[in-house]
N, C-alpha and C positions, 0 to 999 in steps of 0.2 A: 548520607548522612553517618556522621560519626558519636554517637552520644557518649561520654568521658565521663568520669568521676574520679574524683578523690575520694584515697580510700587510706585506713592506719596498716602501713609496712611493716613487717617485721626483718629485724637490721642486726647482726653481731653487737652482743657488749664487746667492746672493746677493751675494756679492763677487764676479762674473760681471757677475750683467745688471741689479744694482741696482735698481731704483725694482722691488720683483712689481707694480704696477699693472699696467707700462708694455708686460707678456709676461702674462698671464692677459686671459681674452677672455669673453662671453659662449657661449653652449653654439652649436655651431656651426649648427642650424636659426632663430638670430636673425643672423648673421652675413652679409646680405647682399654684393656686389661692393663697395658704398662702405666697409661697415664692416670688406671685409678687408683695404682696400688702407688705411685710414687705421692698423686693426692692424699692418698691417707697418709702416706709416711714423713707429711707436710706437717700433719695436726689432727689431733685427737676429734679434732671439733672440723672437720673441712667438710661441706657442703654434701661434696662426693658419697659421704657414707647414708647420707637421705636421698640423694636423687641416684645413686651407681652413674653407669655406661651405659655406649651403646649396645651391650653384649646384654642380652636382658638374660635375669638369674634363673636356673635351673629352678627353684625350689619356687613354686609361688609365697608360702611363706614369709621371705629376703623382703616384701615387702611392704608385711606387716610388722618386721623388725627396725626397719627403714622410720615407717611414722611413728615406731615406740622410741624411736631415739628423737624425732624434729618433737613429739609432744615434751620429753622430757629434759631436752633441751631447752624449752620454753618456761620447765616450770624452776631448774634449777640456773634460769638468769643466763644462760651460754647467750639464746636471741631473746631481745625483748619488742614487745607491740607498741609503737608509738599510741602516746594518749587522742590524738586527734587525728584525723582524716587532714591527707597534706596530697599534693604533686610531690615529684621528684627531679631534679633536674638530672641529666646523664649526661654530660663530658666524656670524651675520649680523646685521649692527645695523641697520636702518631706518628710514624712518619711510613712513606710510600715512595717509592721507585724517585729517591733523593729529597722526596719534599717532605715541611710537618704539614700537618693538615689538626687540625680539634673538630668535632663532627660531634654536634650539639642538638640534645633530645629530652624526650623528656615521660616518665614514667606515672603511667595512670591505670586506671579499670578501663575495660570498654565495655559497654553493656553488649552480652551478645544477642539479643533477640531486637535490638529496636539500630543498630547499626550495619553499614553494608559494610561489608570489607572483600575484597576482590583476591586469588589470589595467582602464582604464576609458574607454581610446580606442583608435580603431581604425588600424591604419597603413596606409601605399602603399609603394606598392613601387618607387620611383625614392629615397626615402632609405636602405631598406633596404639596396638592392644599390652605395647608393654607402656605404654604414658598413660593409657586411661590406668592398668594396676596399680599403678603406682597414684594416680591422681585419687582412686579409691580408697585409697588405705588412709592416704593423708589429707584429705580434702584439703588441699594446700594449691596456691603457686610460686613454684622455685623458679626457671629459666623464665626468660623474657620471650613472647614475640614481638619480633621488629618491624616494625608497619611505619609504613609512608606515605605522608597526606601533601596534596598540593598548595602552599597558600604565598602569593605572590609580595604580600602585605606584609608579613613579617610577622604579622599581629601577637602571637601567641611565643613566638620566637624572641622578639624581644623582651617582651613582659620578662616573663622566665631569665635573660640577658641579666636585666634591670635589676632582678631581685636577688641574684647573685652574686653581680659584682660586689668586688673588691672584698667579699668573701671568701676564708680558707672554707673548703669542700671539707663536709662531713663525714665522708667515708670516701676513703684514698686506697687504692690498691693498684700495681702493675701484673698484667699479667705474662704468662710465659714468651711473651714473643717482645714485651720490653713499651709493652702500649700501656698507658698511664689513663683510668679509669677514677670516675669524681663525682660525688653523687650528695646533692643537697634537698636538704626538703622542706616546701613551699607551701604554708599555710594561708599566707594572705587570699582573703578573701576575692580580693579583686585582678591580682593573679590568675587565681584559679579559674574566674569569671572567665575573664581573653582566653584565657585556651578552652573551654566548656564553648564558647562563644565562635570560636574558629572553628572549631571540628565540625559541626554542628550540620551546617551543610555540605558537606563534603565528605572523599570517595577517599576510604584506607584504603592501602597495598599489605599485604602479608609483602617484606623483603625476606623473612627469615625466620622458620619456627613454623611451620606448614601442620604438620604431623601434631603438632602443641596445642594447635587452634582447631582441627578437627575435633581433637582427642575432649578440647574443652565442649567442644556442642556435640559431642555425643554422650558425655558425664552429663547433662548441662537437664536432656530428654532424660535420659538416667530416672535423675533428678525428681522428674515430674512424672514417671509412669508409678515410682515409689509412693507417691501423694507426698511430698518434701516440700517442705517452703520453703524460697528464699527471702534472707532478712540482709536484705539491698544493705550499704553497696560493697559490704564484701560476701561474698557467695556466689553459688553455682552459676549465675546468668550474669554475671560477669568474669573477663578475663585478664590478668596483668600484661600488658602491654608495655611498650617503649616507641614511643612516636617522635620521627625525626620529618622536616618540610625535606621535601626535595630541593627548595629553596636554598639549600645551608651547602656550603660551598666546603665543608668537611665531609658530604657524603660520596664515598668512592668505592667503588667496583671492582678490582680486580680481573684482567682475564686472567681465565683460561683457558693454557695454549698444550701444546698434545702432541708423543711425544709418539711415535710410531714406528713398530715392533714383529719381529715375526712374518712379517710377509714371502710367502715364495713369491722367489722372481722379481723380485722390487730392482727399475732398472732406473735412478734418477735422469738420466735422457734421455728414455723414453719418456717418463711422466710431465718432465717439463715439455717438451713435443706435446705431447696430448692435451696438456693444459694451455694449448694457443688456437685450438679453435674456438672455445670462447672468454679464455684469458689476458692479457697481456702483461706479458712475462719481460720483469727489466731487472736485468743481474745488479747486485750490492757488493758494498767491498767487506762491510764487517756487520757486526751486532750495533753499533752506536747505528751505520746507518739503515739497518735493517730497522731501530727505534722512528727515527727520525720516519723513514717511510711511514710506519704505521699509523704513526699521530697526525704525519700529514693528510691521511688519508680517514683519522676518523669523521666520524658522520657525514661522511662527502662520498664516497665511496666505498666501494667494497674489497678491500686488501686485505690480503693470509702473507705470509713468508716464512718461504718456506727451506732448510738448510743441511744439504746433506754433502758428504764427498770433502769440508771442508768450506765448501761455496754457498752463500744465503742467495735468493732470486724473489723479486713481487710478484704476484700475480695481484693482477687488476680487470676487475670483472669489465667486459665489453661494450656489457649492453645492458642496461637496467631492466625493461623489456621482454629479456629475455629468462628472470628470475620464475614466474610463473609455470615456463618448458622445462626448466633446468632443476626447479621443486617441485616434482609433482603430488599431487594428491588434494587434496578435500581443505587445508589447513587455509586462513585468512591468511593475507598479500602480507597482515602486519609481520604475522611469524615466519611468513616466508625472505622476510626482506632481512629478518636477521645475517651475521656473519656467521655464525655457527650454522644456521638451516643450512644456509649455502654452500659450506664448508662439505657438512654430510652428506650433503646429498648430490649436487653436484658437480662432487672431487673423492671423497669417501668412496662414498656408494659409486656414481658410474665409472672413474679411472682407476678404480685401488680394489674395487671391491668388499669394501669394509658396509653394511647395509647396517640396518640400527638393531637387529639381533645381538650381530656381533659388538657393534658399539655396547650393546643395554651387558652385554656379557664381558665386559673390555678383555675380550678377547689379543687385541692389537693395536687397541691405546690405550693409553697410561695421559695424564693429568699432572697439571703444575701451574701452579701461580707465579715462578721463576723463568725469565728468559734464560738465565746464566745455563739451569740444571737441563733445557733443553740441549740446549750443546754441547755441556756433558757427555749428556745418557748418548749423543750422534759419535761425538769425537771416541766413546769409549766401547765402541764394537756395539753397543747395550739398545742400539737404534736404528733403524736405519732413515729414518724423515724425522724431521723437528716442525711445526709448522708454531707459529706465533703470530696471535688473532690481534685484534682492539680488546681493551672489554668491552662488553654489551654499556649501552647507554640506558642510563634510567627513564629516560622518556619513551626508550624499546621496552623494556619491562612493562610499565606502564601501558603501551597500547598492546601489547599483546593482552594482558590482563582484563582490558577494558573489549575487545573483539571476545573474552570467555575462554580464552586459551590456554594453553601452560608451555612453558619456555622448551627449548632442547635442553638433551640432556648436559650437563656440564657449561651452562649457560652464563652463570653468573658468582660471582664470588663478595661480597658484601663484607668489606674489611673496614676495623676489625670486628671478629663476635662480641653481643653480650655478653657479660658475665653471671653468672652464676651466683648467687650471693649475697649480690648486696643489697637486696631487698625482695620480702615478699612478702606473700598474703595467706592470710587463714581463713576459711570458708565459713560461714557462720549459718546453722541449715535450723530451722521445725523440723523434728522428724516427729512420725504421728506415735 
């Protein structure tokens, strides 16, 4: 079950900051040192001054300074807390692969104690420590946890869409990639109740934000150990999330293509011949034909496109029953059936000698969602082999999570990312 609450969100005062696009950012883990400096240049009120980037500060006192900035902005009216609880419709309008989409979701708090939330990615110690230090200092949520739920009835989706239909967005920003982000506050009790009733019996799944979600749970346990008491709903037993129905047509996962380089003695002809033992190899004439071949096989067969020496070839797994043999180990079949799992085990490791350790260290393989960049890298001699894949399907992500497993490395790229700075949550805590 997923227990959610409306909350009093904290938002930028547009009369003070002006253009919202100048103060919002990508999620912290997409902010390198160069991006952090650019965000700071855009505005003295950019939220990066509070959340930082993916490189932790060398001095832990920086977290205290960030918290002081947050509190100062609240005191000076740069940030304003909404007067009554609500949920927030959050729409993203974007283009991908020549098509226009609108991904519709809503922002609410989720109860960390009462809700069932499943993950699909493994987390790392470093990012969790960094986010925990920020959480301790600020006692606030800034970045979103991107959650999925399955509701074919569209009850909550329709109620929220109807509530904002024809109304101009209260908050609008354009991100670094030209995507439009729109936010509306909804306080109508009937709409809020429809959202709560819809989510109550459902399982929630993390699409993005695994480190921040685990950090929220760690912080909650710390608070209880200190004898602190939560003051709901904006408190340490809840976490701000954005929920998106998997039935929404705007839910896009981009493919993550592979660029293979630095392999000693790589021979494309030999590679194709070796593939023929387990795969049906088909010559293709162009990138357009390669894209068409991938699309034709999506959800129907395991197909990969390889590019080297100006030539495209599709490789299609001959026998679905061979997966258990080609992808050895104790993983569940839901995991082994993933295109990425088959590529890594049956092709990279078995034929090219690129094992899991090499993948983790990114010794021989780089990644991009853009097919043309794969081709460019090979044509320019920067890579030996390009590998184009289909995107991982949402149903496969959920199946792996339901099986209690984590996805292989570089399996999903939910697009676009949820912006930080559209709305935040400040905790109420009773301390002895």
